[in-house]
PyMOL Python script that loads the backbone (N, CA, C, O; Angstrom):
from pymol import cmd

cmd.read_pdbstr("""\
ATOM      1  N   UNK A   1     109.242 120.516  85.652  1.00  0.00           N
ATOM      2  CA  UNK A   1     108.422 119.350  85.906  1.00  0.00           C
ATOM      3  C   UNK A   1     109.259 118.347  86.698  1.00  0.00           C
ATOM      4  O   UNK A   1     110.413 118.081  86.363  1.00  0.00           O
ATOM      5  N   UNK A   2     108.662 117.798  87.749  1.00  0.00           N
ATOM      6  CA  UNK A   2     109.306 116.774  88.572  1.00  0.00           C
ATOM      7  C   UNK A   2     108.476 115.497  88.454  1.00  0.00           C
ATOM      8  O   UNK A   2     107.246 115.542  88.427  1.00  0.00           O
ATOM      9  N   UNK A   3     109.163 114.363  88.386  1.00  0.00           N
ATOM     10  CA  UNK A   3     108.470 113.078  88.364  1.00  0.00           C
ATOM     11  C   UNK A   3     109.160 112.135  89.339  1.00  0.00           C
ATOM     12  O   UNK A   3     110.372 112.205  89.544  1.00  0.00           O
ATOM     13  N   UNK A   4     108.373 111.260  89.930  1.00  0.00           N
ATOM     14  CA  UNK A   4     108.925 110.214  90.781  1.00  0.00           C
ATOM     15  C   UNK A   4     107.929 109.073  90.878  1.00  0.00           C
ATOM     16  O   UNK A   4     106.738 109.244  90.618  1.00  0.00           O
ATOM     17  N   UNK A   5     108.431 107.913  91.255  1.00  0.00           N
ATOM     18  CA  UNK A   5     107.592 106.728  91.411  1.00  0.00           C
ATOM     19  C   UNK A   5     107.590 106.313  92.865  1.00  0.00           C
ATOM     20  O   UNK A   5     108.536 106.589  93.603  1.00  0.00           O
ATOM     21  N   UNK A   6     106.517 105.646  93.274  1.00  0.00           N
ATOM     22  CA  UNK A   6     106.413 105.145  94.640  1.00  0.00           C
ATOM     23  C   UNK A   6     105.664 103.818  94.616  1.00  0.00           C
ATOM     24  O   UNK A   6     104.643 103.691  93.942  1.00  0.00           O
ATOM     25  N   UNK A   7     106.171 102.831  95.351  1.00  0.00           N
ATOM     26  CA  UNK A   7     105.514 101.532  95.469  1.00  0.00           C
ATOM     27  C   UNK A   7     104.764 101.496  96.792  1.00  0.00           C
ATOM     28  O   UNK A   7     105.338 101.743  97.852  1.00  0.00           O
ATOM     29  N   UNK A   8     103.473 101.186  96.717  1.00  0.00           N
ATOM     30  CA  UNK A   8     102.592 101.195  97.892  1.00  0.00           C
ATOM     31  C   UNK A   8     102.970 100.080  98.862  1.00  0.00           C
ATOM     32  O   UNK A   8     103.075  98.912  98.485  1.00  0.00           O
ATOM     33  N   UNK A   9     103.173 100.472 100.127  1.00  0.00           N
ATOM     34  CA  UNK A   9     103.547  99.506 101.161  1.00  0.00           C
ATOM     35  C   UNK A   9     102.402  99.233 102.139  1.00  0.00           C
ATOM     36  O   UNK A   9     102.469  98.283 102.919  1.00  0.00           O
ATOM     37  N   UNK A  10     101.364 100.051 102.103  1.00  0.00           N
ATOM     38  CA  UNK A  10     100.199  99.852 102.973  1.00  0.00           C
ATOM     39  C   UNK A  10      99.397  98.655 102.479  1.00  0.00           C
ATOM     40  O   UNK A  10      99.101  98.551 101.289  1.00  0.00           O
ATOM     41  N   UNK A  11      99.048  97.759 103.382  1.00  0.00           N
ATOM     42  CA  UNK A  11      98.341  96.532 102.998  1.00  0.00           C
ATOM     43  C   UNK A  11      96.991  96.785 102.336  1.00  0.00           C
ATOM     44  O   UNK A  11      96.516  95.961 101.554  1.00  0.00           O
ATOM     45  N   UNK A  12      96.377  97.916 102.645  1.00  0.00           N
ATOM     46  CA  UNK A  12      95.050  98.226 102.097  1.00  0.00           C
ATOM     47  C   UNK A  12      95.164  99.038 100.805  1.00  0.00           C
ATOM     48  O   UNK A  12      94.196  99.129 100.051  1.00  0.00           O
ATOM     49  N   UNK A  13      96.318  99.621 100.545  1.00  0.00           N
ATOM     50  CA  UNK A  13      96.481 100.453  99.358  1.00  0.00           C
ATOM     51  C   UNK A  13      95.998 101.872  99.628  1.00  0.00           C
ATOM     52  O   UNK A  13      95.922 102.297 100.780  1.00  0.00           O
ATOM     53  N   UNK A  14      95.675 102.596  98.576  1.00  0.00           N
ATOM     54  CA  UNK A  14      95.168 103.964  98.754  1.00  0.00           C
ATOM     55  C   UNK A  14      93.662 103.869  98.979  1.00  0.00           C
ATOM     56  O   UNK A  14      92.883 103.730  98.036  1.00  0.00           O
ATOM     57  N   UNK A  15      93.277 103.946 100.240  1.00  0.00           N
ATOM     58  CA  UNK A  15      91.865 103.892 100.613  1.00  0.00           C
ATOM     59  C   UNK A  15      91.384 105.293 100.975  1.00  0.00           C
ATOM     60  O   UNK A  15      92.136 106.254 100.819  1.00  0.00           O
ATOM     61  N   UNK A  16      90.169 105.428 101.448  1.00  0.00           N
ATOM     62  CA  UNK A  16      89.500 106.723 101.598  1.00  0.00           C
ATOM     63  C   UNK A  16      90.288 107.767 102.393  1.00  0.00           C
ATOM     64  O   UNK A  16      90.488 108.883 101.913  1.00  0.00           O
ATOM     65  N   UNK A  17      90.728 107.423 103.581  1.00  0.00           N
ATOM     66  CA  UNK A  17      91.386 108.438 104.408  1.00  0.00           C
ATOM     67  C   UNK A  17      92.688 108.949 103.786  1.00  0.00           C
ATOM     68  O   UNK A  17      92.841 110.161 103.635  1.00  0.00           O
ATOM     69  N   UNK A  18      93.636 108.072 103.416  1.00  0.00           N
ATOM     70  CA  UNK A  18      94.856 108.632 102.826  1.00  0.00           C
ATOM     71  C   UNK A  18      94.614 109.287 101.466  1.00  0.00           C
ATOM     72  O   UNK A  18      95.324 110.224 101.101  1.00  0.00           O
ATOM     73  N   UNK A  19      93.627 108.810 100.717  1.00  0.00           N
ATOM     74  CA  UNK A  19      93.313 109.445  99.439  1.00  0.00           C
ATOM     75  C   UNK A  19      92.822 110.870  99.674  1.00  0.00           C
ATOM     76  O   UNK A  19      93.204 111.790  98.952  1.00  0.00           O
ATOM     77  N   UNK A  20      91.980 111.046 100.677  1.00  0.00           N
ATOM     78  CA  UNK A  20      91.486 112.384 101.019  1.00  0.00           C
ATOM     79  C   UNK A  20      92.605 113.295 101.468  1.00  0.00           C
ATOM     80  O   UNK A  20      92.651 114.466 101.089  1.00  0.00           O
ATOM     81  N   UNK A  21      93.513 112.761 102.280  1.00  0.00           N
ATOM     82  CA  UNK A  21      94.643 113.558 102.753  1.00  0.00           C
ATOM     83  C   UNK A  21      95.608 113.899 101.622  1.00  0.00           C
ATOM     84  O   UNK A  21      96.159 114.999 101.587  1.00  0.00           O
ATOM     85  N   UNK A  22      95.812 112.969 100.704  1.00  0.00           N
ATOM     86  CA  UNK A  22      96.674 113.225  99.557  1.00  0.00           C
ATOM     87  C   UNK A  22      96.069 114.310  98.659  1.00  0.00           C
ATOM     88  O   UNK A  22      96.774 115.208  98.200  1.00  0.00           O
ATOM     89  N   UNK A  23      94.769 114.218  98.417  1.00  0.00           N
ATOM     90  CA  UNK A  23      94.090 115.233  97.596  1.00  0.00           C
ATOM     91  C   UNK A  23      94.183 116.602  98.261  1.00  0.00           C
ATOM     92  O   UNK A  23      94.416 117.608  97.590  1.00  0.00           O
ATOM     93  N   UNK A  24      94.003 116.640  99.572  1.00  0.00           N
ATOM     94  CA  UNK A  24      94.080 117.900 100.319  1.00  0.00           C
ATOM     95  C   UNK A  24      95.487 118.486 100.233  1.00  0.00           C
ATOM     96  O   UNK A  24      95.649 119.692 100.048  1.00  0.00           O
ATOM     97  N   UNK A  25      96.495 117.640 100.366  1.00  0.00           N
ATOM     98  CA  UNK A  25      97.882 118.096 100.268  1.00  0.00           C
ATOM     99  C   UNK A  25      98.164 118.649  98.872  1.00  0.00           C
ATOM    100  O   UNK A  25      98.775 119.710  98.739  1.00  0.00           O
ATOM    101  N   UNK A  26      97.727 117.943  97.837  1.00  0.00           N
ATOM    102  CA  UNK A  26      97.950 118.400  96.465  1.00  0.00           C
ATOM    103  C   UNK A  26      97.257 119.742  96.213  1.00  0.00           C
ATOM    104  O   UNK A  26      97.795 120.594  95.506  1.00  0.00           O
ATOM    105  N   UNK A  27      96.070 119.931  96.786  1.00  0.00           N
ATOM    106  CA  UNK A  27      95.342 121.192  96.617  1.00  0.00           C
ATOM    107  C   UNK A  27      96.021 122.351  97.321  1.00  0.00           C
ATOM    108  O   UNK A  27      95.847 123.504  96.924  1.00  0.00           O
ATOM    109  N   UNK A  28      96.797 122.063  98.365  1.00  0.00           N
ATOM    110  CA  UNK A  28      97.407 123.127  99.155  1.00  0.00           C
ATOM    111  C   UNK A  28      98.505 123.878  98.384  1.00  0.00           C
ATOM    112  O   UNK A  28      98.901 124.968  98.796  1.00  0.00           O
ATOM    113  N   UNK A  29      98.992 123.323  97.294  1.00  0.00           N
ATOM    114  CA  UNK A  29     100.005 123.977  96.471  1.00  0.00           C
ATOM    115  C   UNK A  29      99.314 124.602  95.265  1.00  0.00           C
ATOM    116  O   UNK A  29      99.266 124.014  94.185  1.00  0.00           O
ATOM    117  N   UNK A  30      98.777 125.811  95.470  1.00  0.00           N
ATOM    118  CA  UNK A  30      98.018 126.489  94.421  1.00  0.00           C
ATOM    119  C   UNK A  30      98.909 126.771  93.216  1.00  0.00           C
ATOM    120  O   UNK A  30     100.052 127.208  93.355  1.00  0.00           O
ATOM    121  N   UNK A  31      98.367 126.514  92.048  1.00  0.00           N
ATOM    122  CA  UNK A  31      99.090 126.763  90.817  1.00  0.00           C
ATOM    123  C   UNK A  31     100.021 125.635  90.415  1.00  0.00           C
ATOM    124  O   UNK A  31     100.668 125.705  89.371  1.00  0.00           O
ATOM    125  N   UNK A  32     100.094 124.593  91.236  1.00  0.00           N
ATOM    126  CA  UNK A  32     100.939 123.442  90.936  1.00  0.00           C
ATOM    127  C   UNK A  32     100.036 122.252  90.661  1.00  0.00           C
ATOM    128  O   UNK A  32      99.176 121.918  91.476  1.00  0.00           O
ATOM    129  N   UNK A  33     100.229 121.613  89.515  1.00  0.00           N
ATOM    130  CA  UNK A  33      99.394 120.483  89.107  1.00  0.00           C
ATOM    131  C   UNK A  33     100.087 119.181  89.478  1.00  0.00           C
ATOM    132  O   UNK A  33     101.257 118.970  89.157  1.00  0.00           O
ATOM    133  N   UNK A  34      99.345 118.308  90.162  1.00  0.00           N
ATOM    134  CA  UNK A  34      99.873 117.007  90.571  1.00  0.00           C
ATOM    135  C   UNK A  34      99.050 115.928  89.879  1.00  0.00           C
ATOM    136  O   UNK A  34      97.826 115.887  90.011  1.00  0.00           O
ATOM    137  N   UNK A  35      99.729 115.057  89.144  1.00  0.00           N
ATOM    138  CA  UNK A  35      99.084 113.961  88.438  1.00  0.00           C
ATOM    139  C   UNK A  35      99.648 112.656  88.973  1.00  0.00           C
ATOM    140  O   UNK A  35     100.855 112.531  89.182  1.00  0.00           O
ATOM    141  N   UNK A  36      98.766 111.680  89.194  1.00  0.00           N
ATOM    142  CA  UNK A  36      99.192 110.353  89.628  1.00  0.00           C
ATOM    143  C   UNK A  36      98.760 109.362  88.552  1.00  0.00           C
ATOM    144  O   UNK A  36      97.642 109.434  88.043  1.00  0.00           O
ATOM    145  N   UNK A  37      99.659 108.432  88.209  1.00  0.00           N
ATOM    146  CA  UNK A  37      99.404 107.479  87.124  1.00  0.00           C
ATOM    147  C   UNK A  37      99.666 106.060  87.599  1.00  0.00           C
ATOM    148  O   UNK A  37     100.637 105.781  88.301  1.00  0.00           O
ATOM    149  N   UNK A  38      98.761 105.171  87.188  1.00  0.00           N
ATOM    150  CA  UNK A  38      98.918 103.733  87.449  1.00  0.00           C
ATOM    151  C   UNK A  38      98.396 102.981  86.243  1.00  0.00           C
ATOM    152  O   UNK A  38      97.265 103.201  85.810  1.00  0.00           O
ATOM    153  N   UNK A  39      99.202 102.107  85.707  1.00  0.00           N
ATOM    154  CA  UNK A  39      98.767 101.255  84.604  1.00  0.00           C
ATOM    155  C   UNK A  39      98.279 101.989  83.377  1.00  0.00           C
ATOM    156  O   UNK A  39      97.340 101.541  82.721  1.00  0.00           O
ATOM    157  N   UNK A  40      98.896 103.102  83.058  1.00  0.00           N
ATOM    158  CA  UNK A  40      98.518 103.844  81.860  1.00  0.00           C
ATOM    159  C   UNK A  40      97.377 104.816  82.049  1.00  0.00           C
ATOM    160  O   UNK A  40      97.052 105.566  81.129  1.00  0.00           O
ATOM    161  N   UNK A  41      96.756 104.824  83.226  1.00  0.00           N
ATOM    162  CA  UNK A  41      95.664 105.753  83.505  1.00  0.00           C
ATOM    163  C   UNK A  41      96.170 106.804  84.483  1.00  0.00           C
ATOM    164  O   UNK A  41      96.701 106.464  85.541  1.00  0.00           O
ATOM    165  N   UNK A  42      96.010 108.076  84.137  1.00  0.00           N
ATOM    166  CA  UNK A  42      96.461 109.139  85.035  1.00  0.00           C
ATOM    167  C   UNK A  42      95.297 110.043  85.411  1.00  0.00           C
ATOM    168  O   UNK A  42      94.385 110.284  84.620  1.00  0.00           O
ATOM    169  N   UNK A  43      95.357 110.533  86.641  1.00  0.00           N
ATOM    170  CA  UNK A  43      94.300 111.405  87.152  1.00  0.00           C
ATOM    171  C   UNK A  43      94.918 112.570  87.917  1.00  0.00           C
ATOM    172  O   UNK A  43      96.065 112.511  88.361  1.00  0.00           O
ATOM    173  N   UNK A  44      94.138 113.610  88.053  1.00  0.00           N
ATOM    174  CA  UNK A  44      94.508 114.768  88.859  1.00  0.00           C
ATOM    175  C   UNK A  44      94.440 114.345  90.330  1.00  0.00           C
ATOM    176  O   UNK A  44      93.399 113.882  90.795  1.00  0.00           O
ATOM    177  N   UNK A  45      95.543 114.505  91.056  1.00  0.00           N
ATOM    178  CA  UNK A  45      95.609 114.051  92.451  1.00  0.00           C
ATOM    179  C   UNK A  45      94.718 114.855  93.385  1.00  0.00           C
ATOM    180  O   UNK A  45      94.517 114.450  94.530  1.00  0.00           O
ATOM    181  N   UNK A  46      94.176 115.989  92.929  1.00  0.00           N
ATOM    182  CA  UNK A  46      93.278 116.765  93.789  1.00  0.00           C
ATOM    183  C   UNK A  46      91.846 116.255  93.727  1.00  0.00           C
ATOM    184  O   UNK A  46      91.003 116.695  94.510  1.00  0.00           O
ATOM    185  N   UNK A  47      91.559 115.344  92.821  1.00  0.00           N
ATOM    186  CA  UNK A  47      90.205 114.821  92.630  1.00  0.00           C
ATOM    187  C   UNK A  47      90.062 113.486  93.369  1.00  0.00           C
ATOM    188  O   UNK A  47      90.499 112.446  92.877  1.00  0.00           O
ATOM    189  N   UNK A  48      89.455 113.527  94.538  1.00  0.00           N
ATOM    190  CA  UNK A  48      89.367 112.367  95.427  1.00  0.00           C
ATOM    191  C   UNK A  48      88.758 111.143  94.756  1.00  0.00           C
ATOM    192  O   UNK A  48      89.337 110.059  94.824  1.00  0.00           O
ATOM    193  N   UNK A  49      87.633 111.286  94.125  1.00  0.00           N
ATOM    194  CA  UNK A  49      86.954 110.127  93.536  1.00  0.00           C
ATOM    195  C   UNK A  49      87.753 109.538  92.372  1.00  0.00           C
ATOM    196  O   UNK A  49      87.780 108.321  92.192  1.00  0.00           O
ATOM    197  N   UNK A  50      88.392 110.382  91.597  1.00  0.00           N
ATOM    198  CA  UNK A  50      89.225 109.894  90.501  1.00  0.00           C
ATOM    199  C   UNK A  50      90.449 109.163  91.054  1.00  0.00           C
ATOM    200  O   UNK A  50      90.867 108.135  90.521  1.00  0.00           O
ATOM    201  N   UNK A  51      91.011 109.705  92.120  1.00  0.00           N
ATOM    202  CA  UNK A  51      92.156 109.088  92.772  1.00  0.00           C
ATOM    203  C   UNK A  51      91.802 107.704  93.298  1.00  0.00           C
ATOM    204  O   UNK A  51      92.562 106.753  93.109  1.00  0.00           O
ATOM    205  N   UNK A  52      90.667 107.587  93.951  1.00  0.00           N
ATOM    206  CA  UNK A  52      90.232 106.292  94.465  1.00  0.00           C
ATOM    207  C   UNK A  52      89.865 105.348  93.317  1.00  0.00           C
ATOM    208  O   UNK A  52      89.989 104.131  93.451  1.00  0.00           O
ATOM    209  N   UNK A  53      89.419 105.903  92.202  1.00  0.00           N
ATOM    210  CA  UNK A  53      89.053 105.108  91.040  1.00  0.00           C
ATOM    211  C   UNK A  53      90.231 104.393  90.379  1.00  0.00           C
ATOM    212  O   UNK A  53      90.032 103.479  89.579  1.00  0.00           O
ATOM    213  N   UNK A  54      91.450 104.805  90.710  1.00  0.00           N
ATOM    214  CA  UNK A  54      92.626 104.119  90.170  1.00  0.00           C
ATOM    215  C   UNK A  54      92.767 102.710  90.757  1.00  0.00           C
ATOM    216  O   UNK A  54      93.409 101.847  90.158  1.00  0.00           O
ATOM    217  N   UNK A  55      92.171 102.485  91.919  1.00  0.00           N
ATOM    218  CA  UNK A  55      92.235 101.156  92.539  1.00  0.00           C
ATOM    219  C   UNK A  55      93.649 100.750  92.918  1.00  0.00           C
ATOM    220  O   UNK A  55      94.063  99.621  92.655  1.00  0.00           O
ATOM    221  N   UNK A  56      94.388 101.658  93.530  1.00  0.00           N
ATOM    222  CA  UNK A  56      95.776 101.380  93.894  1.00  0.00           C
ATOM    223  C   UNK A  56      95.825 100.445  95.095  1.00  0.00           C
ATOM    224  O   UNK A  56      95.269 100.747  96.151  1.00  0.00           O
ATOM    225  N   UNK A  57      96.484  99.324  94.927  1.00  0.00           N
ATOM    226  CA  UNK A  57      96.572  98.279  95.952  1.00  0.00           C
ATOM    227  C   UNK A  57      98.009  98.122  96.448  1.00  0.00           C
ATOM    228  O   UNK A  57      98.941  98.712  95.900  1.00  0.00           O
ATOM    229  N   UNK A  58      98.164  97.320  97.491  1.00  0.00           N
ATOM    230  CA  UNK A  58      99.481  96.989  98.038  1.00  0.00           C
ATOM    231  C   UNK A  58     100.384  96.437  96.931  1.00  0.00           C
ATOM    232  O   UNK A  58      99.978  95.564  96.163  1.00  0.00           O
ATOM    233  N   UNK A  59     101.598  96.949  96.860  1.00  0.00           N
ATOM    234  CA  UNK A  59     102.561  96.479  95.872  1.00  0.00           C
ATOM    235  C   UNK A  59     102.510  97.188  94.532  1.00  0.00           C
ATOM    236  O   UNK A  59     103.425  97.035  93.723  1.00  0.00           O
ATOM    237  N   UNK A  60     101.454  97.968  94.275  1.00  0.00           N
ATOM    238  CA  UNK A  60     101.370  98.721  93.020  1.00  0.00           C
ATOM    239  C   UNK A  60     102.373  99.869  93.026  1.00  0.00           C
ATOM    240  O   UNK A  60     102.636 100.471  94.067  1.00  0.00           O
ATOM    241  N   UNK A  61     102.921 100.160  91.875  1.00  0.00           N
ATOM    242  CA  UNK A  61     103.796 101.323  91.725  1.00  0.00           C
ATOM    243  C   UNK A  61     103.024 102.405  90.996  1.00  0.00           C
ATOM    244  O   UNK A  61     102.448 102.174  89.932  1.00  0.00           O
ATOM    245  N   UNK A  62     103.025 103.588  91.587  1.00  0.00           N
ATOM    246  CA  UNK A  62     102.358 104.739  90.983  1.00  0.00           C
ATOM    247  C   UNK A  62     103.422 105.771  90.616  1.00  0.00           C
ATOM    248  O   UNK A  62     104.472 105.859  91.253  1.00  0.00           O
ATOM    249  N   UNK A  63     103.130 106.541  89.584  1.00  0.00           N
ATOM    250  CA  UNK A  63     104.043 107.576  89.110  1.00  0.00           C
ATOM    251  C   UNK A  63     103.400 108.940  89.322  1.00  0.00           C
ATOM    252  O   UNK A  63     102.230 109.146  88.998  1.00  0.00           O
ATOM    253  N   UNK A  64     104.171 109.860  89.863  1.00  0.00           N
ATOM    254  CA  UNK A  64     103.694 111.217  90.093  1.00  0.00           C
ATOM    255  C   UNK A  64     104.384 112.170  89.140  1.00  0.00           C
ATOM    256  O   UNK A  64     105.572 112.031  88.851  1.00  0.00           O
ATOM    257  N   UNK A  65     103.620 113.144  88.654  1.00  0.00           N
ATOM    258  CA  UNK A  65     104.163 114.256  87.872  1.00  0.00           C
ATOM    259  C   UNK A  65     103.694 115.527  88.557  1.00  0.00           C
ATOM    260  O   UNK A  65     102.503 115.701  88.818  1.00  0.00           O
ATOM    261  N   UNK A  66     104.629 116.405  88.845  1.00  0.00           N
ATOM    262  CA  UNK A  66     104.321 117.663  89.541  1.00  0.00           C
ATOM    263  C   UNK A  66     104.846 118.805  88.674  1.00  0.00           C
ATOM    264  O   UNK A  66     106.029 118.850  88.337  1.00  0.00           O
ATOM    265  N   UNK A  67     103.948 119.728  88.316  1.00  0.00           N
ATOM    266  CA  UNK A  67     104.311 120.864  87.472  1.00  0.00           C
ATOM    267  C   UNK A  67     103.772 122.145  88.075  1.00  0.00           C
ATOM    268  O   UNK A  67     102.612 122.214  88.480  1.00  0.00           O
ATOM    269  N   UNK A  68     104.622 123.158  88.131  1.00  0.00           N
ATOM    270  CA  UNK A  68     104.166 124.450  88.613  1.00  0.00           C
ATOM    271  C   UNK A  68     105.228 125.181  89.402  1.00  0.00           C
ATOM    272  O   UNK A  68     106.357 124.709  89.532  1.00  0.00           O
ATOM    273  N   UNK A  69     104.858 126.339  89.928  1.00  0.00           N
ATOM    274  CA  UNK A  69     105.836 127.177  90.616  1.00  0.00           C
ATOM    275  C   UNK A  69     106.401 126.553  91.894  1.00  0.00           C
ATOM    276  O   UNK A  69     107.540 126.843  92.261  1.00  0.00           O
ATOM    277  N   UNK A  70     105.645 125.719  92.567  1.00  0.00           N
ATOM    278  CA  UNK A  70     106.103 125.096  93.811  1.00  0.00           C
ATOM    279  C   UNK A  70     106.405 123.617  93.631  1.00  0.00           C
ATOM    280  O   UNK A  70     106.286 122.846  94.583  1.00  0.00           O
ATOM    281  N   UNK A  71     106.797 123.205  92.424  1.00  0.00           N
ATOM    282  CA  UNK A  71     106.949 121.773  92.143  1.00  0.00           C
ATOM    283  C   UNK A  71     107.978 121.085  93.036  1.00  0.00           C
ATOM    284  O   UNK A  71     107.794 119.922  93.397  1.00  0.00           O
ATOM    285  N   UNK A  72     109.047 121.771  93.397  1.00  0.00           N
ATOM    286  CA  UNK A  72     110.045 121.142  94.263  1.00  0.00           C
ATOM    287  C   UNK A  72     109.478 120.861  95.651  1.00  0.00           C
ATOM    288  O   UNK A  72     109.564 119.740  96.151  1.00  0.00           O
ATOM    289  N   UNK A  73     108.900 121.883  96.264  1.00  0.00           N
ATOM    290  CA  UNK A  73     108.332 121.724  97.598  1.00  0.00           C
ATOM    291  C   UNK A  73     107.159 120.751  97.582  1.00  0.00           C
ATOM    292  O   UNK A  73     107.004 119.946  98.499  1.00  0.00           O
ATOM    293  N   UNK A  74     106.347 120.824  96.557  1.00  0.00           N
ATOM    294  CA  UNK A  74     105.176 119.954  96.443  1.00  0.00           C
ATOM    295  C   UNK A  74     105.601 118.500  96.276  1.00  0.00           C
ATOM    296  O   UNK A  74     105.059 117.626  96.953  1.00  0.00           O
ATOM    297  N   UNK A  75     106.546 118.223  95.402  1.00  0.00           N
ATOM    298  CA  UNK A  75     106.967 116.835  95.204  1.00  0.00           C
ATOM    299  C   UNK A  75     107.630 116.286  96.460  1.00  0.00           C
ATOM    300  O   UNK A  75     107.446 115.115  96.791  1.00  0.00           O
ATOM    301  N   UNK A  76     108.399 117.115  97.164  1.00  0.00           N
ATOM    302  CA  UNK A  76     108.995 116.680  98.431  1.00  0.00           C
ATOM    303  C   UNK A  76     107.919 116.354  99.462  1.00  0.00           C
ATOM    304  O   UNK A  76     108.014 115.348 100.165  1.00  0.00           O
ATOM    305  N   UNK A  77     106.892 117.205  99.553  1.00  0.00           N
ATOM    306  CA  UNK A  77     105.813 116.996 100.522  1.00  0.00           C
ATOM    307  C   UNK A  77     105.011 115.736 100.188  1.00  0.00           C
ATOM    308  O   UNK A  77     104.633 114.987 101.090  1.00  0.00           O
ATOM    309  N   UNK A  78     104.751 115.500  98.912  1.00  0.00           N
ATOM    310  CA  UNK A  78     103.984 114.312  98.517  1.00  0.00           C
ATOM    311  C   UNK A  78     104.790 113.041  98.746  1.00  0.00           C
ATOM    312  O   UNK A  78     104.248 112.044  99.225  1.00  0.00           O
ATOM    313  N   UNK A  79     106.063 113.063  98.415  1.00  0.00           N
ATOM    314  CA  UNK A  79     106.905 111.887  98.656  1.00  0.00           C
ATOM    315  C   UNK A  79     106.989 111.606 100.154  1.00  0.00           C
ATOM    316  O   UNK A  79     106.939 110.446 100.566  1.00  0.00           O
ATOM    317  N   UNK A  80     107.113 112.635 100.964  1.00  0.00           N
ATOM    318  CA  UNK A  80     107.137 112.471 102.417  1.00  0.00           C
ATOM    319  C   UNK A  80     105.820 111.881 102.905  1.00  0.00           C
ATOM    320  O   UNK A  80     105.815 110.971 103.735  1.00  0.00           O
ATOM    321  N   UNK A  81     104.694 112.399 102.391  1.00  0.00           N
ATOM    322  CA  UNK A  81     103.375 111.864 102.766  1.00  0.00           C
ATOM    323  C   UNK A  81     103.255 110.396 102.410  1.00  0.00           C
ATOM    324  O   UNK A  81     102.818 109.584 103.225  1.00  0.00           O
ATOM    325  N   UNK A  82     103.641 110.058 101.192  1.00  0.00           N
ATOM    326  CA  UNK A  82     103.541 108.667 100.738  1.00  0.00           C
ATOM    327  C   UNK A  82     104.403 107.752 101.605  1.00  0.00           C
ATOM    328  O   UNK A  82     103.957 106.676 102.003  1.00  0.00           O
ATOM    329  N   UNK A  83     105.615 108.165 101.895  1.00  0.00           N
ATOM    330  CA  UNK A  83     106.539 107.373 102.693  1.00  0.00           C
ATOM    331  C   UNK A  83     106.002 107.137 104.106  1.00  0.00           C
ATOM    332  O   UNK A  83     106.143 106.043 104.651  1.00  0.00           O
ATOM    333  N   UNK A  84     105.394 108.150 104.688  1.00  0.00           N
ATOM    334  CA  UNK A  84     104.911 108.051 106.068  1.00  0.00           C
ATOM    335  C   UNK A  84     103.519 107.449 106.206  1.00  0.00           C
ATOM    336  O   UNK A  84     103.141 107.034 107.301  1.00  0.00           O
ATOM    337  N   UNK A  85     102.743 107.390 105.120  1.00  0.00           N
ATOM    338  CA  UNK A  85     101.358 106.954 105.225  1.00  0.00           C
ATOM    339  C   UNK A  85     100.999 105.764 104.351  1.00  0.00           C
ATOM    340  O   UNK A  85     100.045 105.048 104.656  1.00  0.00           O
ATOM    341  N   UNK A  86     101.726 105.538 103.289  1.00  0.00           N
ATOM    342  CA  UNK A  86     101.363 104.479 102.364  1.00  0.00           C
ATOM    343  C   UNK A  86     102.571 103.641 102.004  1.00  0.00           C
ATOM    344  O   UNK A  86     102.455 102.693 101.228  1.00  0.00           O
TER     345      UNK A  86
END
""", "prot")
cmd.dss("prot")
cmd.show_as("cartoon", "prot")
cmd.util.cbc("prot")
cmd.orient("prot")
């Protein structure tokens, strides 16, 4: 299991387009579960509507948990996505 935190730098936060891209990226690692947590509420990162339901805004810190056979590659890819897009 890999975990990491990320503080949102995008002024709009996690809105529709990056949320969709994040969900798509998380789905691309079959057999690996990606969970995102904010304020005590955690959701499956592959579920777009649940992800948007977290209401992640600029300055919020989110925590990721990645479990599965590709957890190293998946967590690296998600951290790279977050750094370059949010």
